[in-house]
C-alpha positions in Angstrom: 0.0 0.0 0.0 1.2 3.5 -0.9 0.2 6.7 0.9 0.4 9.8 -1.3 -1.0 13.3 -1.8 -4.1 13.1 -3.9 -4.1 13.9 -7.5 -7.0 16.2 -8.7 -7.2 14.0 -11.8 -8.6 11.3 -9.5 -11.6 13.5 -8.4 -14.2 11.1 -9.8 -12.6 8.0 -8.3 -12.3 9.7 -4.9 -15.9 10.9 -5.0 -17.1 7.4 -5.8 -15.1 6.0 -2.9 -16.7 8.4 -0.4 -20.2 7.8 -1.9 -19.8 4.0 -1.7 -18.3 3.9 1.8 -20.9 6.2 3.3 -23.7 4.4 1.5 -22.5 1.1 2.9 -22.3 2.5 6.5 -25.0 5.2 6.7 -27.4 4.5 3.7 -27.6 5.6 0.2 -28.8 9.1 0.9 -25.9 9.8 3.3 -23.6 8.4 0.7 -24.8 10.9 -1.9 -24.5 13.8 0.6 -20.9 12.9 1.5 -20.0 12.1 -2.1 -21.3 15.6 -3.1 -19.5 17.2 -0.2 -16.2 15.7 -1.3 -16.7 16.8 -4.9 -17.5 20.3 -3.8 -14.5 20.3 -1.5 -12.2 19.2 -4.3 -13.7 21.4 -7.0 -14.5 24.5 -4.9 -11.6 24.9 -2.6 -8.4 26.7 -3.6 -5.6 24.3 -4.3 -3.4 25.9 -1.6 -6.2 25.5 0.9 -6.8 21.8 0.5 -4.6 18.9 1.5 -5.8 15.5 0.4 -4.2 12.1 0.8 -4.9 8.7 -0.6 -4.1 5.1 0.2 -3.5 3.1 -3.0 -3.3 -0.6 -3.4 -2.9 -2.4 -6.7 -3.4 1.0 -8.5 -6.8 1.5 -6.8 -7.6 4.2 -4.3 -8.8 2.4 -1.1 -8.8 5.3 1.3 -8.8 9.1 1.3 -8.7 12.0 3.7 -8.9 15.8 3.4 -7.7 18.7 5.5 -9.0 22.3 4.9 -8.3 25.5 6.8 -10.2 26.3 10.0 -9.6 30.1 10.4 -9.9 32.4 13.3 -9.4 36.1 13.7 -6.4 35.3 15.8 -4.7 33.8 12.7 -3.9 30.5 14.4 -2.7 28.0 11.8 -5.4 25.4 12.1 -7.0 22.8 9.8 -10.1 20.6 9.8 -9.7 16.9 9.1 -12.8 15.8 7.2 -13.9 13.7 5.7 -12.3 10.3 5.9 -13.2 7.1 3.9 -11.6 3.7 3.8 -13.1 1.2 1.3 -15.4 -1.1 3.2 -13.5 -4.2 2.4 -10.3 -2.7 3.8 -11.6 -1.4 7.1 -10.3 -2.6 10.4 -6.8 -3.0 9.1 -5.3 0.3 10.4 -5.3 2.0 7.0 -7.3 4.9 8.3 -5.0 5.5 11.2 -1.9 5.3 8.9 -3.5 7.7 6.4 -4.4 10.2 9.1 -0.9 10.0 10.6 0.6 10.5 7.2 -1.5 13.6 6.6 -0.9 15.0 10.0 2.9 14.6 9.6 2.6 16.4 6.2 0.7 19.3 7.7 3.2 19.4 10.7 6.0 19.9 8.2 4.0 22.8 6.6 3.9 24.5 10.0 0.3 23.7 10.9 -0.3 24.1 14.6 -3.8 22.7 15.3 -6.0 20.1 13.7 -9.7 19.6 14.5 -12.3 17.1 13.4 -15.9 16.3 14.0 -16.5 12.6 14.4 -16.3 9.4 16.4 -14.1 10.0 19.6 -13.3 6.3 19.9 -11.7 6.3 16.4 -10.0 9.6 16.4 -8.5 9.2 19.9 -6.4 6.4 18.3 -4.6 9.1 16.3 -4.1 11.7 19.0 -7.4 13.7 19.0 -9.2 14.5 22.2 -12.5 16.2 23.1 -12.5 20.0 22.8 -15.1 22.1 24.6 -16.7 24.7 22.5 -15.7 27.1 25.3 -12.1 26.4 24.3 -12.6 26.4 20.5 -15.9 27.3 18.9 -16.9 25.2 15.8 -18.1 27.0 12.7 -21.7 26.0 13.3 -23.8 24.7 16.2 -22.9 21.0 16.8 -25.5 18.3 16.8 -23.1 16.0 18.8 -20.7 18.2 20.9 -19.0 15.0 22.0 -17.6 14.7 18.5 -15.7 18.0 18.4 -12.1 16.9 18.7 -8.7 18.4 18.3 -5.0 18.1 18.7 -2.1 20.5 18.9 0.9 19.7 16.7 3.2 22.1 18.7 2.1 21.9 22.4 0.8 19.3 24.9 -2.6 21.0 25.1 -4.8 23.2 23.0 -5.0 26.8 24.3 -8.4 28.6 24.1 -9.1 30.7 21.0 -11.8 33.4 21.4 -14.2 34.2 18.7 -15.8 32.3 15.9 -14.0 29.8 13.6 -14.6 29.7 9.8 -14.4 26.8 7.5 -14.2 26.5 3.7 -17.3 26.9 1.7 -17.9 23.2 1.1 -18.4 22.7 4.9 -20.2 26.0 5.5 -23.6 24.3 5.9 -25.2 23.6 9.3 -26.3 20.1 8.1 -22.7 18.9 8.3 -22.4 20.0 11.9 
């Protein structure tokens, strides 16, 4: 298996991966929603504002993750990890963790200080994320499941509070994702 930055030429294959994986786990409607989100993220986000990574096996993309800026008035260098998909037949083998760690190391080399995500605490805690109170860091929209707001610092042992609102890229700027 190879871990690599994504190639924009693979947009269709990546969108299909997310659609298939989320359809398998959450139902066809959710699969379409996440597939469209990924397409909008790849096609509507400035190249310099999007870091995507893929896991490839036998020339087929079996996993993908994306990081996009989470901005604050304070100018803290932060990114949002979302979404993540590993082909259903390859889940449970540690591929997601390897891919996330690969991406985090890449962002760390680029000087990124903070990474946040909104998801399953049991999964993301395996790669260094911990619960973040919205009193510490406010999410871009009201959270349906506050227990899923997670973060990690790439420069300190703890995340220091940041006052004010956070802002995400356009693709995520819909309350339905939060």
